[in-house]
N, C-alpha and C positions, 0 to 999 in steps of 0.2 A: 673256195683254198684258200684266197690273199687275205684273209682275214688272221685266220689261221698261222699262216707265217709269217703277219705282221705283230702279233701276241708273243710269237714264238723271238722274235728278234730284239722289242721289248722288252720281254720278262724271260729271259732265255734260258734260267735257271728254273721258271714253273712245267707243270705240266699242262697236257692240254687234251681236253675227252671229247667227241665227237662222233653220233648216232652214226654217221657215215663213213667216219674215219679211223675210228678208234683212238685207242689212247698212247700219247708218249710214255716215256720214266716219269711216274707216281714221284710228286714232290711234297712239300708243306702247300705250295700254292696248287692248285689247280682250276684251272678256268673250263668251264661245262660250258657247248655249242650246240645249241641244235637248229640248224638255217634255217629247218618249214616244220616247225614245231605245228602239226594239225595236217599231218600229209592228208588224210582221206580229203579231210577238208576244200586244201589246193588243191589237187587233181578233180573234184565236184566246183571246185567255181567258187568256194561259199568266202569271204572276204574275212572271216576272222581266223585265218591261220599265221603263226606270226615266228618272228628268231627271237630267238629268246638266250640267253648266256649269263652264266652264274661263277664266281670266283670263291672257292672252297680255300679255307682256312685249316689244316687238319683235321678231316672232313666235316669241316662243319659252314655252312653258307655266311657269307659273310656280305656280299651284295647278287642283285641281281638284275634284268635288266630283259623290256619286253619290245618287240618296236612288230605293229601291225602297218607293212607298207600296204597291203591294197585300203587300205582304211586314211590313212596317214597317222596315225596314232601310236605314240610313242610310249 
């Protein structure tokens, strides 16, 4: 939740969409966040789950990133 609040603080006009928390009001810029991408792997202790974030502009992805905290990969 802290990251989502930070995004809202830095980019107040942008919308934020998350699997767990739903979507704020839609705007031209939309941040898409999945704090546990690979939930089943996370639950089973398989280290290939990750955190993913993307920024869309007018419904097209312009940048995305994935971090795998259990393996240290970013």
